FIBATOR-647000 format. One record per atom (N, C-alpha, C, O): residue number from 1; atom name; x, y negated, z. Coordinates in Angstrom, 1 decimal, always signed. Example, Ala and Ser with C-alpha at 12.3 -4.5 7.8 and 13.67 -1.06 7.14 Angstrom:
BEGIN
- 1,N,+13.2,+5.7,+7.8 $
- 1,CA,+12.3,+4.5,+7.8 $
- 1,C,+13.2,+3.3,+7.8 $
- 1,O,+14.2,+3.3,+8.5 $
- 2,N,+12.8,+2.2,+7.1 $
- 2,CA,+13.7,+1.1,+7.1 $
- 2,C,+12.9,+0.0,+7.9 $
- 2,O,+13.4,-1.1,+8.0 $
// end
This chain:
BEGIN
- 1,N,+7.3,+30.9,+20.4 $
- 1,CA,+8.1,+30.9,+19.2 $
- 1,C,+8.2,+29.5,+18.7 $
- 1,O,+7.2,+28.7,+18.7 $
- 2,N,+9.3,+29.1,+18.2 $
- 2,CA,+9.4,+27.7,+17.6 $
- 2,C,+9.4,+27.8,+16.1 $
- 2,O,+9.8,+28.8,+15.5 $
- 3,N,+8.9,+26.8,+15.5 $
- 3,CA,+8.8,+26.8,+14.0 $
- 3,C,+10.2,+26.5,+13.5 $
- 3,O,+11.0,+25.7,+14.1 $
- 4,N,+10.5,+27.1,+12.4 $
- 4,CA,+11.8,+26.8,+11.8 $
- 4,C,+11.9,+25.4,+11.3 $
- 4,O,+10.9,+24.8,+10.8 $
- 5,N,+13.1,+24.8,+11.4 $
- 5,CA,+13.2,+23.4,+11.0 $
- 5,C,+13.5,+23.3,+9.5 $
- 5,O,+14.2,+24.2,+9.0 $
- 6,N,+12.9,+22.4,+8.8 $
- 6,CA,+13.2,+22.3,+7.3 $
- 6,C,+14.6,+21.9,+7.1 $
- 6,O,+15.2,+21.3,+7.9 $
- 7,N,+15.1,+22.2,+5.9 $
- 7,CA,+16.4,+21.7,+5.5 $
- 7,C,+16.5,+20.2,+5.6 $
- 7,O,+15.5,+19.5,+5.5 $
- 8,N,+17.7,+19.7,+5.7 $
- 8,CA,+18.0,+18.3,+5.8 $
- 8,C,+17.5,+17.5,+4.6 $
- 8,O,+16.9,+16.5,+4.8 $
- 9,N,+17.7,+18.0,+3.4 $
- 9,CA,+17.3,+17.4,+2.2 $
- 9,C,+15.7,+17.2,+2.2 $
- 9,O,+15.2,+16.2,+1.8 $
- 10,N,+15.0,+18.3,+2.6 $
- 10,CA,+13.6,+18.3,+2.6 $
- 10,C,+13.1,+17.3,+3.6 $
- 10,O,+12.1,+16.5,+3.4 $
- 11,N,+13.7,+17.2,+4.8 $
- 11,CA,+13.3,+16.3,+5.8 $
- 11,C,+13.5,+14.8,+5.4 $
- 11,O,+12.7,+14.0,+5.6 $
- 12,N,+14.6,+14.6,+4.7 $
- 12,CA,+14.9,+13.2,+4.2 $
- 12,C,+13.9,+12.8,+3.1 $
- 12,O,+13.5,+11.7,+3.0 $
- 13,N,+13.5,+13.8,+2.2 $
- 13,CA,+12.5,+13.5,+1.2 $
- 13,C,+11.2,+13.2,+1.8 $
- 13,O,+10.5,+12.2,+1.3 $
- 14,N,+10.8,+13.9,+2.8 $
- 14,CA,+9.5,+13.7,+3.5 $
- 14,C,+9.5,+12.3,+4.2 $
- 14,O,+8.5,+11.6,+4.2 $
- 15,N,+10.7,+12.0,+4.8 $
- 15,CA,+10.8,+10.7,+5.5 $
- 15,C,+10.7,+9.5,+4.5 $
- 15,O,+10.0,+8.5,+4.8 $
- 16,N,+11.3,+9.7,+3.3 $
- 16,CA,+11.2,+8.6,+2.3 $
- 16,C,+9.8,+8.5,+1.8 $
- 16,O,+9.3,+7.3,+1.6 $
- 17,N,+9.1,+9.6,+1.6 $
- 17,CA,+7.7,+9.5,+1.2 $
- 17,C,+6.8,+8.8,+2.2 $
- 17,O,+6.0,+8.0,+1.9 $
- 18,N,+7.1,+9.1,+3.5 $
- 18,CA,+6.3,+8.5,+4.6 $
- 18,C,+6.6,+7.0,+4.6 $
- 18,O,+5.6,+6.2,+4.9 $
- 19,N,+7.8,+6.6,+4.5 $
- 19,CA,+8.1,+5.2,+4.5 $
- 19,C,+7.5,+4.4,+3.3 $
- 19,O,+7.1,+3.3,+3.5 $
- 20,N,+7.5,+5.0,+2.1 $
- 20,CA,+6.9,+4.4,+1.0 $
- 20,C,+5.4,+4.2,+1.2 $
- 20,O,+4.8,+3.2,+0.9 $
- 21,N,+4.7,+5.3,+1.8 $
- 21,CA,+3.3,+5.2,+2.1 $
- 21,C,+3.0,+4.1,+3.1 $
- 21,O,+2.1,+3.3,+2.9 $
- 22,N,+3.8,+4.0,+4.1 $
- 22,CA,+3.7,+3.0,+5.1 $
- 22,C,+3.9,+1.6,+4.6 $
- 22,O,+3.1,+0.7,+4.9 $
- 23,N,+4.8,+1.4,+3.7 $
- 23,CA,+5.0,+0.1,+3.1 $
- 23,C,+3.8,-0.3,+2.2 $
- 23,O,+3.4,-1.4,+2.2 $
- 24,N,+3.3,+0.6,+1.4 $
- 24,CA,+2.1,+0.3,+0.6 $
- 24,C,+0.9,+0.0,+1.5 $
- 24,O,+0.2,-1.0,+1.2 $
- 25,N,+0.7,+0.7,+2.5 $
- 25,CA,-0.5,+0.4,+3.4 $
- 25,C,-0.3,-0.9,+4.1 $
- 25,O,-1.2,-1.7,+4.3 $
- 26,N,+0.9,-1.2,+4.6 $
- 26,CA,+1.2,-2.5,+5.3 $
- 26,C,+1.0,-3.7,+4.3 $
- 26,O,+0.5,-4.7,+4.7 $
- 27,N,+1.5,-3.5,+3.1 $
- 27,CA,+1.3,-4.6,+2.1 $
- 27,C,-0.2,-4.8,+1.7 $
- 27,O,-0.6,-5.9,+1.5 $
- 28,N,-0.9,-3.7,+1.7 $
- 28,CA,-2.4,-3.9,+1.4 $
- 28,C,-3.0,-4.7,+2.6 $
- 28,O,-3.9,-5.6,+2.3 $
- 29,N,-2.7,-4.3,+3.8 $
- 29,CA,-3.2,-5.1,+4.9 $
- 29,C,-2.8,-6.5,+4.9 $
- 29,O,-3.7,-7.4,+5.2 $
- 30,N,-1.6,-6.8,+4.6 $
- 30,CA,-1.1,-8.2,+4.5 $
- 30,C,-1.9,-9.0,+3.4 $
- 30,O,-2.3,-10.1,+3.6 $
- 31,N,-2.1,-8.3,+2.3 $
- 31,CA,-2.9,-9.0,+1.2 $
- 31,C,-4.3,-9.3,+1.6 $
- 31,O,-4.8,-10.4,+1.3 $
- 32,N,-4.9,-8.4,+2.3 $
- 32,CA,-6.3,-8.7,+2.8 $
- 32,C,-6.3,-9.8,+3.8 $
- 32,O,-7.2,-10.7,+3.7 $
- 33,N,-5.4,-9.9,+4.7 $
- 33,CA,-5.3,-11.0,+5.7 $
- 33,C,-5.0,-12.3,+5.0 $
- 33,O,-5.7,-13.3,+5.3 $
- 34,N,-4.1,-12.3,+4.1 $
- 34,CA,-3.8,-13.5,+3.3 $
- 34,C,-5.0,-14.0,+2.5 $
- 34,O,-5.3,-15.2,+2.4 $
- 35,N,-5.7,-13.0,+1.9 $
- 35,CA,-6.9,-13.3,+1.1 $
- 35,C,-8.0,-13.9,+1.9 $
- 35,O,-8.7,-14.9,+1.5 $
- 36,N,-8.2,-13.4,+3.1 $
- 36,CA,-9.2,-13.9,+4.0 $
- 36,C,-8.9,-15.3,+4.5 $
- 36,O,-9.7,-16.2,+4.5 $
- 37,N,-7.6,-15.5,+4.8 $
- 37,CA,-7.2,-16.9,+5.3 $
- 37,C,-7.3,-17.9,+4.1 $
- 37,O,-7.7,-19.0,+4.3 $
- 38,N,-6.9,-17.4,+2.9 $
- 38,CA,-6.9,-18.3,+1.8 $
- 38,C,-8.4,-18.7,+1.4 $
- 38,O,-8.7,-19.8,+1.0 $
- 39,N,-9.3,-17.7,+1.6 $
- 39,CA,-10.7,-18.0,+1.3 $
- 39,C,-11.3,-19.1,+2.3 $
- 39,O,-12.1,-19.9,+1.9 $
- 40,N,-10.8,-19.1,+3.5 $
- 40,CA,-11.2,-20.2,+4.4 $
- 40,C,-10.7,-21.5,+3.9 $
- 40,O,-11.5,-22.5,+4.1 $
- 41,N,-9.5,-21.6,+3.4 $
- 41,CA,-9.0,-22.9,+2.9 $
- 41,C,-9.7,-23.3,+1.6 $
- 41,O,-9.9,-24.5,+1.3 $
- 42,N,-9.9,-22.3,+0.7 $
- 42,CA,-10.5,-22.6,-0.6 $
- 42,C,-12.0,-22.9,-0.5 $
- 42,O,-12.5,-23.7,-1.3 $
- 43,N,-12.7,-22.3,+0.4 $
- 43,CA,-14.1,-22.6,+0.6 $
- 43,C,-15.1,-21.8,-0.2 $
- 43,O,-16.2,-21.7,+0.3 $
- 44,N,-14.7,-21.2,-1.3 $
- 44,CA,-15.7,-20.5,-2.1 $
- 44,C,-15.5,-19.0,-1.9 $
- 44,O,-14.4,-18.5,-2.1 $
- 45,N,-16.5,-18.3,-1.6 $
- 45,CA,-16.4,-16.8,-1.4 $
- 45,C,-16.1,-16.1,-2.7 $
- 45,O,-15.4,-15.1,-2.6 $
- 46,N,-16.5,-16.6,-3.8 $
- 46,CA,-16.2,-15.9,-5.1 $
- 46,C,-14.7,-15.9,-5.4 $
- 46,O,-14.2,-14.9,-5.9 $
- 47,N,-14.0,-17.0,-5.0 $
- 47,CA,-12.6,-17.0,-5.2 $
- 47,C,-11.9,-16.0,-4.3 $
- 47,O,-10.9,-15.4,-4.7 $
- 48,N,-12.3,-15.9,-3.1 $
- 48,CA,-11.7,-15.0,-2.1 $
- 48,C,-11.9,-13.5,-2.6 $
- 48,O,-11.0,-12.7,-2.5 $
- 49,N,-13.1,-13.2,-3.1 $
- 49,CA,-13.4,-11.9,-3.6 $
- 49,C,-12.5,-11.6,-4.8 $
- 49,O,-12.0,-10.5,-5.0 $
- 50,N,-12.4,-12.6,-5.6 $
- 50,CA,-11.5,-12.4,-6.8 $
- 50,C,-10.1,-12.2,-6.5 $
- 50,O,-9.4,-11.3,-7.0 $
- 51,N,-9.5,-12.9,-5.5 $
- 51,CA,-8.1,-12.8,-5.1 $
- 51,C,-7.9,-11.4,-4.5 $
- 51,O,-7.0,-10.7,-4.8 $
- 52,N,-8.8,-11.0,-3.6 $
- 52,CA,-8.6,-9.7,-2.9 $
- 52,C,-8.8,-8.6,-3.9 $
- 52,O,-8.1,-7.6,-3.8 $
- 53,N,-9.8,-8.7,-4.7 $
- 53,CA,-10.1,-7.7,-5.7 $
- 53,C,-8.9,-7.5,-6.7 $
- 53,O,-8.6,-6.4,-7.1 $
- 54,N,-8.3,-8.6,-7.1 $
- 54,CA,-7.2,-8.5,-8.0 $
- 54,C,-6.0,-7.8,-7.3 $
- 54,O,-5.3,-7.1,-7.9 $
- 55,N,-5.8,-8.1,-6.0 $
- 55,CA,-4.7,-7.5,-5.3 $
- 55,C,-4.9,-6.0,-5.2 $
- 55,O,-4.0,-5.2,-5.3 $
- 56,N,-6.2,-5.6,-4.9 $
- 56,CA,-6.4,-4.2,-4.7 $
- 56,C,-6.2,-3.5,-6.1 $
- 56,O,-5.7,-2.4,-6.1 $
- 57,N,-6.7,-4.1,-7.2 $
- 57,CA,-6.5,-3.5,-8.5 $
- 57,C,-5.0,-3.4,-8.8 $
- 57,O,-4.6,-2.4,-9.4 $
- 58,N,-4.2,-4.4,-8.5 $
- 58,CA,-2.8,-4.3,-8.7 $
- 58,C,-2.1,-3.2,-7.9 $
- 58,O,-1.3,-2.5,-8.5 $
- 59,N,-2.5,-3.0,-6.7 $
- 59,CA,-2.0,-1.9,-5.9 $
- 59,C,-2.4,-0.6,-6.5 $
- 59,O,-1.5,+0.3,-6.5 $
- 60,N,-3.6,-0.4,-6.9 $
- 60,CA,-4.0,+0.8,-7.5 $
- 60,C,-3.2,+1.1,-8.8 $
- 60,O,-2.8,+2.2,-9.0 $
- 61,N,-3.0,+0.1,-9.6 $
- 61,CA,-2.3,+0.3,-10.8 $
- 61,C,-0.8,+0.7,-10.5 $
- 61,O,-0.3,+1.6,-11.2 $
- 62,N,-0.2,+0.1,-9.5 $
- 62,CA,+1.2,+0.4,-9.2 $
- 62,C,+1.2,+1.8,-8.6 $
- 62,O,+2.1,+2.6,-9.0 $
- 63,N,+0.3,+2.2,-7.7 $
- 63,CA,+0.3,+3.5,-7.1 $
- 63,C,+0.1,+4.6,-8.1 $
- 63,O,+0.8,+5.6,-8.1 $
- 64,N,-0.9,+4.4,-9.0 $
- 64,CA,-1.2,+5.4,-10.0 $
- 64,C,-0.1,+5.5,-11.0 $
- 64,O,+0.3,+6.6,-11.4 $
- 65,N,+0.5,+4.4,-11.4 $
- 65,CA,+1.6,+4.4,-12.3 $
- 65,C,+2.8,+5.1,-11.8 $
- 65,O,+3.5,+5.8,-12.5 $
- 66,N,+3.1,+4.9,-10.5 $
- 66,CA,+4.2,+5.5,-9.9 $
- 66,C,+4.1,+7.1,-9.9 $
- 66,O,+5.0,+7.8,-10.1 $
- 67,N,+2.8,+7.5,-9.7 $
- 67,CA,+2.6,+9.0,-9.6 $
- 67,C,+2.6,+9.5,-11.1 $
- 67,O,+3.0,+10.7,-11.2 $
- 68,N,+2.2,+8.8,-12.1 $
- 68,CA,+2.2,+9.3,-13.4 $
- 68,C,+3.6,+9.4,-14.0 $
- 68,O,+3.9,+10.2,-14.8 $
- 69,N,+4.5,+8.5,-13.5 $
- 69,CA,+5.8,+8.5,-14.0 $
- 69,C,+6.6,+9.7,-13.6 $
- 69,O,+7.5,+10.2,-14.3 $
- 70,N,+6.2,+10.4,-12.5 $
- 70,CA,+6.9,+11.6,-12.0 $
- 70,C,+6.6,+12.7,-12.9 $
- 70,O,+7.0,+13.8,-12.7 $
// end
């Protein structure tokens, strides 16, 4: 038996949600890599932790804010 296919609108909504999630995860990975590279140039570990921590906090605020808006 094959599973019934979801309607086109539902499939498109799910695809959009998956793409948004992928974009958020990719941007978090990029911020971590840039933060690590920047810490090598800046030299101080506390600056690196501050930059990466601020980026993570910003992403959390954006993600939570987007869900509260709905």
